[in-house]
BAVEXLO-299248 format. One line per 5 residues: number of its first residue (from 0); their letters; for each residue y negated, z, x of N, C-alpha, C. Coordinates in Angstrom, 2 decimals, always signed. Layout:
BEGIN
NUM) A) Y,Z,X,Y,Z,X,Y,Z,X | ...
//
This chain:
BEGIN
0) XXXXX) +33.97,+36.20,+9.77,+35.49,+37.15,+11.03,+36.35,+36.39,+10.49 | +37.14,+35.74,+11.67,+38.56,+34.68,+11.64,+39.48,+36.28,+11.88 | +40.21,+36.16,+11.20,+41.24,+37.30,+11.53,+42.68,+36.57,+11.20 | +43.23,+37.83,+12.22,+44.91,+38.24,+11.72,+45.14,+37.33,+10.04 | +44.07,+38.02,+9.05,+44.67,+38.52,+7.80,+44.46,+37.04,+7.36
5) XXXXX) +44.12,+36.36,+8.20,+43.02,+35.12,+6.83,+44.20,+34.75,+6.03 | +45.83,+34.47,+6.19,+46.71,+34.00,+5.68,+46.77,+34.72,+3.99 | +46.30,+35.91,+4.00,+46.39,+36.04,+2.47,+45.27,+36.47,+2.02 | +44.13,+35.31,+2.43,+42.82,+35.23,+1.79,+42.85,+34.31,+0.69 | +44.48,+32.92,+1.26,+44.38,+31.76,-0.07,+44.31,+32.44,-1.66
10) XXXXX) +44.93,+31.72,-2.40,+44.95,+31.94,-3.85,+46.87,+32.57,-3.70 | +47.36,+31.62,-2.36,+48.69,+31.24,-2.70,+49.29,+33.38,-1.36 | +47.86,+32.85,-0.71,+48.08,+34.54,+0.48,+47.81,+35.67,-0.80 | +46.89,+35.56,-1.69,+47.12,+36.97,-2.89,+47.89,+37.11,-3.23 | +48.42,+35.73,-3.88,+49.35,+36.05,-5.21,+51.23,+37.11,-3.95
15) XXXXX) +51.45,+36.28,-2.76,+51.88,+36.90,-1.92,+52.78,+38.72,-1.47 | +51.28,+38.61,-1.27,+50.61,+39.75,-1.39,+50.77,+40.93,-2.51 | +50.39,+39.78,-3.79,+50.94,+41.14,-4.93,+52.09,+41.02,-5.28 | +52.63,+40.42,-5.12,+54.48,+40.31,-4.96,+55.51,+40.55,-4.00 | +54.92,+40.54,-2.67,+55.52,+41.59,-1.33,+56.31,+40.49,-1.85
20) XXXXX) +56.84,+40.21,-0.36,+57.55,+38.63,+0.89,+59.16,+39.29,+0.28 | +59.57,+40.35,+0.28,+60.71,+40.99,+0.07,+60.93,+40.69,-1.56 | +60.09,+40.71,-2.39,+60.22,+40.08,-3.23,+60.22,+38.34,-3.98 | +59.48,+38.05,-2.66,+59.49,+36.09,-3.01,+60.89,+36.36,-2.34 | +61.32,+36.75,-1.21,+62.94,+36.36,-0.89,+63.47,+36.77,-2.07
25) XXXXX) +63.86,+37.74,-2.62,+64.64,+37.62,-4.10,+64.89,+36.76,-4.61 | +63.39,+36.50,-5.09,+63.38,+35.54,-6.69,+64.13,+34.11,-6.01 | +63.24,+33.85,-5.11,+64.29,+32.56,-4.49,+65.76,+32.34,-4.08 | +66.29,+34.03,-3.67,+67.09,+33.64,-3.86,+68.19,+34.09,-4.88 | +67.44,+34.60,-6.04,+67.81,+34.37,-7.29,+68.22,+33.04,-7.84
30) XXXXX) +67.36,+31.51,-7.77,+67.24,+30.55,-7.74,+67.54,+29.36,-7.51 | +69.08,+30.56,-5.98,+69.57,+29.47,-5.15,+69.27,+29.40,-3.84 | +67.51,+29.31,-3.59,+67.30,+28.97,-2.69,+67.58,+29.93,-1.43 | +68.30,+28.70,-0.66,+68.58,+30.05,+0.50,+66.82,+29.90,+2.18 | +66.42,+31.78,+1.96,+65.70,+31.69,+3.02,+65.98,+33.06,+3.18
35) XXXXX) +64.75,+33.56,+4.40,+64.72,+34.60,+5.11,+63.39,+35.02,+5.00 | +63.36,+36.46,+4.87,+61.91,+36.93,+5.41,+61.14,+36.19,+6.50 | +61.91,+36.21,+7.64,+60.60,+35.63,+8.88,+60.11,+34.27,+7.98 | +61.33,+33.46,+7.75,+60.55,+32.18,+7.16,+59.64,+31.90,+6.39 | +59.80,+33.12,+5.05,+57.84,+33.58,+4.44,+56.62,+33.62,+4.94
40) XXXXX) +57.56,+34.52,+6.36,+56.48,+35.15,+6.56,+55.41,+34.19,+8.03 | +56.01,+32.92,+8.05,+55.96,+31.82,+9.18,+55.05,+30.49,+8.11 | +56.28,+30.38,+6.89,+55.00,+29.70,+5.80,+53.91,+30.71,+5.32 | +53.64,+31.87,+5.37,+52.30,+32.13,+4.89,+51.49,+32.36,+6.48 | +51.87,+32.66,+7.22,+51.24,+32.16,+8.24,+50.78,+30.97,+9.05
45) XXXXX) +51.17,+29.64,+7.73,+50.69,+29.29,+8.07,+51.67,+27.97,+9.35 | +52.71,+28.47,+9.92,+53.93,+28.12,+11.47,+54.38,+27.06,+11.25 | +54.60,+27.14,+9.71,+55.48,+26.28,+8.46,+55.32,+25.96,+7.51 | +55.62,+25.00,+7.11,+55.29,+23.90,+5.84,+56.80,+24.36,+5.34 | +56.38,+24.61,+3.73,+58.31,+24.59,+3.45,+58.23,+23.47,+2.66
50) XXXXX) +59.66,+23.49,+2.50,+60.20,+22.39,+1.90,+60.28,+22.49,+0.70 | +60.43,+21.32,+0.35,+60.36,+20.64,-1.14,+61.22,+21.90,-2.31 | +61.99,+21.99,-1.65,+62.88,+23.07,-2.21,+62.30,+24.43,-2.64 | +61.90,+25.27,-1.47,+61.36,+26.15,-0.96,+60.48,+26.03,-1.98 | +58.92,+24.99,-2.24,+57.77,+24.64,-2.63,+57.87,+24.62,-4.28
55) XXXXX) +58.79,+24.50,-4.85,+59.32,+24.33,-6.17,+59.47,+25.62,-6.21 | +61.01,+26.33,-5.75,+60.94,+27.70,-6.06,+59.83,+28.57,-6.13 | +59.47,+28.66,-5.09,+57.65,+29.09,-5.03,+57.20,+28.95,-6.00 | +56.80,+28.12,-6.65,+56.01,+27.31,-8.06,+56.81,+27.53,-9.23 | +57.46,+27.67,-9.31,+58.82,+28.20,-10.54,+58.16,+30.22,-10.45
60) XXXXX) +58.33,+30.62,-8.78,+58.57,+32.36,-9.68,+57.46,+32.30,-9.42 | +55.76,+32.05,-9.14,+55.04,+32.33,-9.62,+54.25,+31.63,-11.51 | +55.15,+31.79,-11.71,+55.22,+31.04,-13.40,+53.46,+30.08,-13.32 | +53.99,+29.49,-12.75,+52.43,+28.70,-12.73,+51.21,+29.13,-12.34 | +51.15,+29.92,-11.47,+50.07,+30.09,-10.94,+49.79,+29.42,-9.65
65) XXXXX) +50.80,+29.06,-8.72,+50.42,+28.24,-7.97,+51.01,+27.24,-7.60 | +50.60,+25.89,-7.15,+51.32,+24.51,-7.43,+51.58,+24.35,-6.23 | +51.81,+22.90,-5.68,+52.46,+22.14,-4.53,+50.95,+22.36,-3.65 | +49.87,+21.95,-4.56,+48.64,+21.23,-4.02,+47.89,+23.09,-3.21 | +48.33,+24.33,-3.98,+47.93,+25.33,-3.32,+48.35,+25.06,-2.30
70) XXXXX) +49.64,+25.15,-2.02,+50.42,+25.69,-0.87,+50.04,+24.72,-0.07 | +49.77,+23.43,-0.02,+49.23,+21.79,+1.32,+47.84,+23.33,+1.79 | +47.24,+23.47,+0.29,+45.64,+24.14,+0.99,+45.86,+25.31,+2.03 | +46.98,+25.52,+1.69,+47.09,+27.18,+1.90,+47.40,+27.67,+3.49 | +48.50,+26.23,+3.91,+48.95,+25.59,+4.84,+48.11,+25.33,+5.89
75) XXXXX) +47.42,+24.37,+5.61,+46.20,+23.32,+5.98,+44.72,+24.76,+6.76 | +44.32,+25.41,+5.81,+43.93,+26.69,+6.08,+44.00,+27.54,+6.96 | +44.96,+27.95,+7.00,+45.43,+29.68,+7.96,+45.39,+28.84,+8.80 | +46.54,+26.76,+9.12,+46.65,+26.56,+9.93,+45.89,+26.67,+11.17 | +44.54,+26.67,+10.35,+42.93,+26.20,+11.39,+42.69,+26.66,+11.80
80) XXXXX) +42.68,+27.89,+10.58,+42.03,+29.30,+11.06,+43.02,+30.27,+12.41 | +44.90,+29.41,+12.24,+45.56,+30.27,+13.37,+45.31,+29.48,+14.90 | +44.76,+28.51,+14.84,+44.62,+27.16,+15.39,+44.06,+27.63,+16.99 | +42.82,+28.73,+15.98,+41.75,+28.94,+17.37,+42.22,+30.44,+18.14 | +43.35,+31.00,+17.53,+43.69,+31.61,+18.51,+45.07,+31.62,+19.82
85) XXX) +45.14,+29.97,+19.84,+46.62,+29.08,+20.31,+45.61,+29.05,+21.53 | +46.09,+29.70,+22.48,+46.00,+29.10,+24.21,+46.44,+28.05,+24.43 | +45.29,+27.03,+24.74,+45.59,+25.28,+25.08,+46.71,+25.35,+26.18
//
């Protein structure tokens, strides 16, 4: 069953759920990456693809657990799942 929580079912989503959005934002800010909680939620929901600075920051923050390819797959999977809920 496809649901609104599908973005937590990818490796990136599971990592983000374990760490927490607030800690992701704090970790990126500590690296000098300006981002808001809202932007992180948009990325996790597949509504927005992160820029290179954010992608690199997420990879560093995860200590190599996630890579750019993982983020791309996450965006594609969540975008495909969420599109079935959008009105034509």
